[in-house]
C-alpha positions in Angstrom: -27.1 127.9 -108.7 -25.7 125.5 -110.7 -22.5 123.3 -109.7 -20.3 125.3 -111.8 -21.1 128.6 -110.1 -20.5 127.2 -106.7 -17.0 125.6 -107.7 -16.1 129.0 -109.2 -17.1 130.7 -106.1 -15.0 128.4 -103.9 -12.2 128.6 -106.0 -12.2 132.5 -105.8 -12.5 132.2 -102.0 -9.6 129.9 -101.8 -7.5 132.2 -103.8 -8.4 135.1 -101.9 -8.1 133.4 -98.4 -4.5 132.1 -99.8 -3.4 135.4 -100.7 -4.6 136.8 -97.2 -2.8 134.1 -95.3 0.5 135.0 -97.3 0.4 138.7 -96.6 -0.5 138.1 -93.0 2.7 135.6 -92.8 4.9 138.0 -94.5 3.8 140.8 -92.0 4.5 138.4 -88.9 8.0 137.6 -90.4 8.8 141.2 -91.1 7.6 142.4 -87.6 10.7 140.9 -86.3 13.6 143.5 -86.1 16.4 141.2 -86.9 14.5 139.9 -90.1 13.4 143.3 -91.0 17.2 144.6 -91.1 18.3 141.6 -93.0 15.8 141.9 -95.6 16.3 145.7 -95.9 20.2 145.1 -96.0 19.9 142.7 -98.9 17.5 144.9 -100.7 19.8 148.1 -100.4 22.1 146.9 -103.4 19.3 146.0 -105.5 17.0 149.1 -104.8 19.1 152.1 -103.6 16.4 154.6 -104.5 14.0 153.1 -101.8 16.2 154.0 -99.0 15.4 157.6 -98.7 11.7 157.7 -98.9 11.8 154.8 -96.4 13.8 156.8 -94.1 11.7 159.9 -94.6 8.5 158.1 -94.1 9.7 156.4 -90.8 11.2 159.8 -89.6 7.5 161.5 -90.1 5.8 158.6 -88.3 7.8 158.0 -85.2 7.0 161.4 -83.4 3.4 160.2 -83.6 4.2 156.9 -82.5 6.1 158.2 -79.3 3.4 160.5 -78.6 0.9 157.7 -78.7 3.0 155.5 -76.4 3.3 158.5 -73.7 -0.5 159.0 -73.8 -1.1 155.3 -73.6 1.2 155.0 -70.6 -0.6 157.7 -68.6 
């Protein structure tokens, strides 16, 4: 392989790794309940149309999570 191809591959890997770290970091930050509530409260005036589908999605998932936790606790 030429030196140019190696540096291009390395740059692509750095870009993909950086994007993955940013997404992972945002997930860690959003995992904290206080931060999540604060971010969602600040987004509510900007994007009121996401509130309905977001609550509906959570309502569909919660029974499954509760059932999983009961099974895991046995």
